[in-house]
C-alpha positions in Angstrom: 0.0 0.0 0.0 2.8 2.4 0.9 4.6 1.6 -2.4 1.4 2.4 -4.3 1.1 5.8 -2.5 4.7 6.7 -3.3 4.0 5.6 -6.9 1.5 8.5 -7.2 4.2 11.1 -6.3 7.1 9.6 -8.2 6.8 12.2 -11.1 6.7 15.2 -8.8 9.6 14.0 -6.7 11.8 13.3 -9.7 10.9 16.6 -11.3 12.1 18.3 -8.1 15.3 16.3 -7.9 16.2 17.1 -11.6 15.5 20.8 -11.0 17.7 20.9 -7.9 21.0 19.3 -8.7 24.0 20.3 -6.7 27.0 19.2 -4.6 24.7 17.7 -1.9 22.9 15.5 -4.3 26.3 14.4 -5.6 27.3 13.4 -2.1 24.1 11.5 -1.6 24.6 9.7 -4.9 28.0 8.5 -3.7 26.6 7.4 -0.3 23.9 5.4 -2.1 26.7 3.1 -3.4 26.6 1.5 0.0 23.9 -0.6 -1.6 26.2 -2.3 -4.1 25.9 -6.1 -3.5 29.6 -6.8 -3.9 30.3 -4.8 -0.7 28.6 -7.7 1.2 29.0 -10.7 -1.1 32.8 -10.6 -1.3 33.4 -10.4 2.5 30.7 -13.0 3.2 32.3 -15.3 0.7 35.8 -14.8 2.1 34.6 -15.5 5.7 32.8 -18.6 4.4 35.9 -19.9 2.6 38.3 -19.1 5.5 36.1 -20.9 8.1 35.4 -23.8 5.7 39.1 -24.4 5.2 40.2 -23.8 8.8 41.7 -26.7 10.8 38.7 -27.6 12.9 40.1 -30.8 14.2 42.9 -29.3 16.2 40.7 -26.5 17.6 39.2 -26.3 21.0 35.4 -26.4 21.6 35.0 -22.6 21.8 37.0 -22.1 18.7 35.0 -24.7 16.8 31.7 -23.2 18.0 32.8 -19.8 16.7 33.9 -21.3 13.4 30.5 -23.0 13.0 28.7 -19.8 13.8 30.8 -17.6 11.4 30.5 -20.3 8.7 26.7 -20.5 8.9 26.1 -16.8 9.2 28.5 -15.9 6.4 26.7 -18.4 4.1 23.3 -16.9 5.1 24.4 -13.3 4.4 25.8 -14.3 1.0 22.6 -16.3 0.2 20.3 -13.5 1.3 22.0 -10.9 -0.8 22.4 -13.2 -3.8 19.0 -14.7 -3.8 17.1 -11.5 -3.3 19.3 -9.8 -6.0 18.6 -12.5 -8.5 14.9 -12.5 -7.7 14.6 -8.7 -8.1 16.4 -8.8 -11.4 13.8 -11.1 -12.7 11.1 -8.7 -11.5 12.9 -5.8 -13.2 12.7 -7.6 -16.5 9.0 -8.5 -16.1 8.0 -5.0 -15.2 10.4 -3.0 -17.4 10.0 0.4 -15.9 12.0 3.2 -17.5 14.8 4.8 -15.5 14.6 8.4 -14.2 17.4 9.2 -16.6 14.7 8.8 -19.3 12.2 11.0 -17.3 12.3 13.8 -19.9 11.5 11.4 -22.7 9.0 9.0 -21.2 8.0 10.4 -17.8 7.7 8.4 -14.6 5.2 5.8 -15.7 6.6 4.2 -18.9 6.9 0.4 -18.9 8.3 -2.0 -21.5 8.0 -5.5 -20.0 10.5 -8.1 -20.9 12.9 -5.6 -22.4 16.4 -6.6 -21.1 18.0 -3.2 -20.8 19.5 -1.1 -18.0 17.3 1.7 -19.2 14.2 -0.2 -18.4 15.1 -1.8 -15.0 14.0 0.9 -12.6 11.5 -1.1 -10.5 12.5 -2.3 -8.0 15.8 -0.8 -7.0 18.7 -3.3 -6.8 20.7 -1.2 -4.4 17.7 -1.0 -2.1 17.1 -4.7 -2.4 20.7 -5.3 -1.1 20.2 -3.0 1.8 16.8 -4.5 2.6 18.5 -8.0 2.9 21.3 -6.5 4.9 18.9 -4.8 7.3 17.1 -8.1 8.0 20.4 -10.0 8.6 21.8 -7.3 10.9 18.5 -7.1 12.8 18.7 -10.8 13.4 22.2 -10.5 14.6 21.6 -7.5 16.8 17.8 -7.4 17.6 18.3 -4.7 20.3 19.5 -2.3 17.6 16.8 -3.1 15.1 15.5 0.5 14.8 18.8 2.3 14.1 19.7 -0.5 11.7 16.5 -0.2 9.8 16.6 3.6 9.7 20.2 3.7 8.4 19.6 1.1 5.7 16.4 2.7 4.6 17.9 6.2 4.4 20.9 4.8 2.4 18.3 3.2 0.1 16.5 6.5 -0.3 19.7 8.2 -1.6 19.0 6.4 -4.9 16.4 9.0 -5.6 18.7 12.1 -5.5 21.2 9.9 -7.4 18.6 10.0 -10.2 18.8 6.2 -10.4 15.3 5.3 -9.1 11.9 6.7 -8.1 10.8 6.6 -4.5 8.4 3.6 -5.2 11.3 1.7 -6.7 13.4 2.2 -3.5 10.7 1.1 -1.0 9.6 -1.8 -3.2 13.1 -3.2 -3.4 13.8 -2.7 0.3 10.6 -4.3 1.5 10.9 -7.2 -1.0 14.3 -8.2 0.2 13.6 -7.6 3.8 10.5 -9.8 3.8 12.1 -12.5 1.7 15.2 -12.6 4.0 13.1 -12.9 7.1 11.0 -15.7 5.5 14.2 -17.6 4.7 15.6 -17.1 8.2 12.3 -18.3 9.7 12.2 -21.3 7.4 15.7 -22.3 8.6 14.9 -21.5 12.2 11.9 -23.9 12.1 14.4 -26.6 11.2 17.1 -25.4 13.7 19.6 -24.7 10.8 21.7 -21.7 11.8 18.8 -20.1 13.6 16.2 -20.8 16.3 12.7 -19.3 16.7 12.1 -16.6 19.3 8.6 -17.1 20.7 6.4 -14.1 20.0 9.0 -12.4 17.8 9.1 -11.9 14.0 12.8 -12.3 13.8 14.5 -15.6 14.7 17.8 -15.7 16.7 21.1 -16.6 15.1 22.6 -19.7 16.7 25.9 -19.1 18.3 25.4 -15.4 18.7 24.4 -13.3 21.6 22.4 -10.1 21.0 24.6 -7.5 19.5 27.8 -9.5 20.1 30.2 -11.6 18.0 29.6 -15.4 17.9 30.5 -17.2 21.1 30.2 -20.8 22.2 27.1 -21.9 24.0 25.1 -18.8 23.2 
């Protein structure tokens, strides 16, 4: 519903942004690059490979417990970002919304479904999708800090608008899509006690081997 409401103001917001370009909007565009998936895929993959190839047999119980936790959580972060990214790219092709860079030619509501082109891949935002998945993972890892995590990730996503890369509805749709899908995946695993465990009465499961807001520890 919120995405649909934003959809009605996309044209006015983009018209304002295009008419008010400046140094600040340039800085915001740079900050929006925090949503690039490689910032999270590469470190997650490295942690996964390091823990997978570590000498577990000659390690003590606490070290092994930490390795297991890092191994599982790195795999989940990689999977969350990769799966939501692939899924949203399929949605982009199906919808085919024209980018804000083509606002002057087509306006805010031009669609060419199934056209594989970067110029018709505005909805949803890929950067916002990455940040939505990241927000969900970080909230699971640090549930006490869920609000600041959500606010920071959503604000960084919103910077894609002054970057003239996406409309407001693109941003929120990508963020919510990835956030919900990541939580669903975590809850699915928690129900099977794979890397996560349910938290009674809570939407977000708990990551096994991690205490709230802390690094992985044994027996948590």
